[in-house]
C-alpha positions, 0 to 999 in steps of 0.5 A: 499500500505504501508503494502505491501511495508513493508512486502515485504521489511521484507520478503526480509530482512529475506530471505537474512539474514545468518543463522550463528551459534556459533561453538566451535573450540577445539584446542589441543596445545603441546609444546615439548623441547628436548636436549641432555639427556633432554626431556620435553613435555606438552599438553593443550586444548584451545577453541575458539568460532566462529560465522559463517556459518558451512563451514566458521567456519570449514575453520576459525578453520582449519586456526588456525592449527599451527606448529613451530620448532626451536633450541635456543642458548643452542641447545634446540629444541622447537616445538609447534604444535596446531591442531584444529577441530570443536566440 
């Protein structure tokens, strides 16, 4: 009887265990500075590991997309754009 209860609990636990995998979220970050007679831009990539189910990982990765633009006191416009996708 103990074996039946043990195996039924073990089977139930395995059934409800999520199949989480590790996904890589690849983000391309671009920084731009522009002013009168001046322009500068650079890009770099940043990877983030996400351990989750595929749909949740895609949602988390797309949630890392970011865009910001502002002009400082010297009239230099600074933009930061981050676009991410699952690899």
